[in-house]
C-alpha positions in Angstrom: 106.2 82.0 101.2 105.0 79.2 103.5 106.0 81.2 106.6 104.0 84.2 105.5 100.9 82.0 104.7 101.3 80.0 107.9 101.4 83.2 110.0 98.3 84.5 108.2 96.5 81.1 108.8 97.3 81.5 112.5 95.9 85.0 112.6 97.7 88.2 111.9 98.5 90.7 114.7 99.7 94.3 115.0 103.5 94.3 114.7 103.7 91.3 112.4 106.5 91.9 109.8 107.0 90.2 106.5 110.0 90.6 104.2 111.0 89.5 100.7 113.9 90.2 98.5 114.0 90.1 94.7 115.5 91.8 91.7 113.9 92.5 88.3 115.7 91.6 85.1 115.7 93.7 81.9 113.3 91.0 80.5 111.0 91.5 83.5 110.8 95.2 82.8 110.1 94.6 79.1 107.4 92.0 79.9 105.8 94.4 82.3 105.8 97.1 79.6 103.9 94.7 77.3 101.4 93.6 80.0 100.7 97.1 81.3 101.0 98.9 78.0 103.2 101.4 79.7 105.8 102.1 77.0 107.3 105.2 78.6 110.7 105.5 76.9 112.4 105.8 80.3 111.9 102.1 80.5 113.7 101.2 77.3 115.0 104.0 75.0 118.7 104.8 75.7 118.5 108.3 74.2 115.5 109.2 76.3 117.0 107.6 79.4 120.1 109.7 79.0 118.1 112.9 78.6 116.3 112.1 81.9 119.6 111.7 83.6 119.3 108.0 84.5 122.2 105.5 84.0 120.1 102.8 82.5 116.5 101.8 81.9 114.4 102.0 85.1 111.8 99.6 86.3 108.1 100.7 86.3 106.9 102.0 89.6 104.1 99.5 89.7 106.5 96.6 88.9 108.5 97.7 92.0 105.2 97.9 94.0 104.4 94.3 93.0 106.8 93.4 95.9 104.2 94.6 98.3 101.4 92.8 96.5 103.4 89.6 96.6 103.3 89.8 100.4 99.7 90.9 100.5 98.7 87.9 98.3 100.5 85.4 100.5 98.8 86.6 103.7 95.3 86.8 102.2 95.2 90.6 102.5 92.2 92.0 100.6 93.4 95.5 99.7 91.1 98.5 100.0 93.7 101.2 99.3 97.3 101.7 98.4 99.3 104.9 98.7 102.7 104.8 96.9 105.6 107.3 97.0 108.4 106.5 94.6 111.6 107.9 96.0 114.4 106.7 93.7 114.8 104.8 90.4 115.1 101.0 90.3 117.5 99.5 87.8 117.5 95.9 86.4 119.5 93.6 88.5 119.3 95.6 91.8 118.3 93.3 94.7 115.4 95.0 96.4 114.3 94.4 100.0 110.6 94.9 100.9 109.4 95.1 104.5 105.7 95.0 105.3 104.6 95.9 108.9 101.0 95.5 110.1 100.5 98.8 112.0 96.8 98.8 112.9 93.9 96.3 113.1 90.4 97.3 114.1 87.6 95.2 115.5 86.2 94.5 112.0 89.6 93.0 110.8 90.4 96.2 108.8 94.1 96.8 108.9 96.8 99.2 107.9 100.2 98.2 106.7 103.4 100.3 106.3 105.7 99.2 103.5 109.3 100.1 102.7 111.3 98.9 99.7 115.1 99.6 99.7 117.8 99.1 97.2 121.2 97.4 97.8 122.6 100.7 99.3 119.9 100.6 101.9 118.2 103.7 100.3 114.4 103.8 100.1 113.0 103.4 96.6 109.4 103.1 97.6 107.3 104.1 100.7 103.8 102.8 100.8 100.7 102.3 102.9 98.0 99.8 102.3 94.6 99.3 104.0 92.8 96.1 103.7 90.7 93.4 105.3 92.4 90.5 107.1 91.2 86.9 106.6 88.4 85.8 108.9 88.3 82.4 110.6 86.9 80.4 107.7 89.4 82.1 105.3 92.2 81.3 107.7 91.1 77.6 107.7 91.3 77.7 103.9 94.8 79.2 104.0 95.8 76.3 106.2 94.5 73.8 103.6 96.6 75.6 101.0 99.8 75.2 102.9 
C-alpha cells in the first residue's frame, strides 16, 4: 500500500503499474450480498448454483472489481468512468491477481487505466478500463503527509 501511495505522491506517469493479490472468503461474499443487497442465488444457493453449472458459489462481479478500486483509492485516482467485462467466475478462496496500468494522461491530468484480474490458473476473470483525474500538486502533498 505504501509503495502505491508513495508513487502517487511523487506524481503518476504513463506506464506506471500497480499490482495487488487477494482472495475472497465465503464470508466476504455473504457480507457483500448484505451490503449490496444483491442476493442473486448464484452467490449462495447450492441448488441454483448447480443449475447454472458452477462448482460452488461465485463472488459478485463488483466484489471482484473492488480489487481495482483498492488500487485507485491508494493512488488518489478520482474515477470518472469504469468499464467492466466479467470473463470467468470467481470462487471463494481463489487467489486473484490485479494489475493496473496507467495507459494515458492528458495535459489536464485526466488519465486512462487498463486493468486485468486473473485467477490462480492465470486466466482472466475481469478486464476493465477506468478513466479518472490524477492528484494535483496540493493533493500529492497531502498524500505525502498520509504516508
